[in-house]
N, C-alpha and C positions, 0 to 999 in steps of 0.2 A: 684319406690313405697315407700310410708312413712314407711313401717314398717322395711326397712332396715336400718334406721335410727338408731334405737334400737339393730339390730345385732350385737353382740359382735365379735371383730376382733379378728383372730386368733394368740397366742401369737407367736412371732417371737424369745423368748428367753429361757430359762431353770431357773427354780429356783432351787437352789441348797442349801444343808446343809452346816452348818459350818465347818463340815469334810471333804465333797467333796471340799467346795473353798480353804482348807487348802492343800490339794492335789495338786489341779491345781495350786495353786501360784507357785509351786515349778519348775513348767514347762516352760522354756526360752519364749515360744511363748505367754504367757499367762501375760497380765498388769492387774493388780489391779488397780481400777478405784474408788476413790471417789467423791460421788457426794454429799456431804454436804458443808454447810458452813463453811468458813473459822475458825470461831470460835468454830465449832464443831471439825474440822479437830485438831486445837491446843490442844483440851481437851484429845482427844485419837482418834488414828490412826492404821490400819494396817500395817506394817513396809511393805517398798518398794512401796506404793502406789504412784499414780498420783491423784492428787487434781483437780478437774473440779466443779467448785458450778453448780448445776441444775440450780438456780436461776439470776445466771450469765446473763444479757443483749446479753452478745456474745456467749451464750454456744454453738450455732449453727456453728458458725465460729471455736470455739476450737474442737469442735468436728470433723469438716471436715478437721482439720487437723491431725488426728489421725489415724494410718495405718492400713487401712481396712484387712491386711491380718493377723494382729493378732487376740488373742481370749481375749475377756473383761471379765473381774472378778469385775463385779459392786456392791457396796454398800452403803448404807446410815446407816441413825439410826436405822429404821425399816423396810427397806425394800420396802417400797411404793416409795418414789423418786428413788431409783436404778431401780423398776421395770419402772417408766415412762422414766428414762434415756434410759433403754435398750429399749423402745419401739420407743422411738425417733430416736436413732442410728440404728435399726432395719428400719426404713422408709428411714434411709440416706445409706442404702445399705450395713450395716455392718450384718455379718451374724453369727458369733462366739460370743454370749451375755449368760451370764452368772450371774445370780441375787443372791445375797445372802439372802436367805429367812430368816427375822427375823433382818437383819442388824446386825448392831456391837454390838447390845444387846444379840443376840442371839451367835454371835462368843463368847464375853465375857463368856456366860453361858456355853458355849461348852468348853471351856479352851484349845483351840487348839493353840492359840499364841505362 
């Protein structure tokens, strides 16, 4: 049926606040994943992050090499690319995904660093 093309898929990740993100990143099983470009990462980044550029042509291969048993705290500049990264990772079988709502801008504004 054609109308199913426009049906919104269920979200397989959680949008979380900078405060929640900050608390969860202190837990060993959680990996902070920055999906911005190398230039953006060089300007400012959350400490302890792993960087995988969402626009890298090898993104799928790099994500496949990540440990699916870990929990991923994903962020970008505004929260859009990281939401796309979470959706991609969920489609690849990752289950514990958290998107920083508002991205690093919200992080900076919350002053939790």
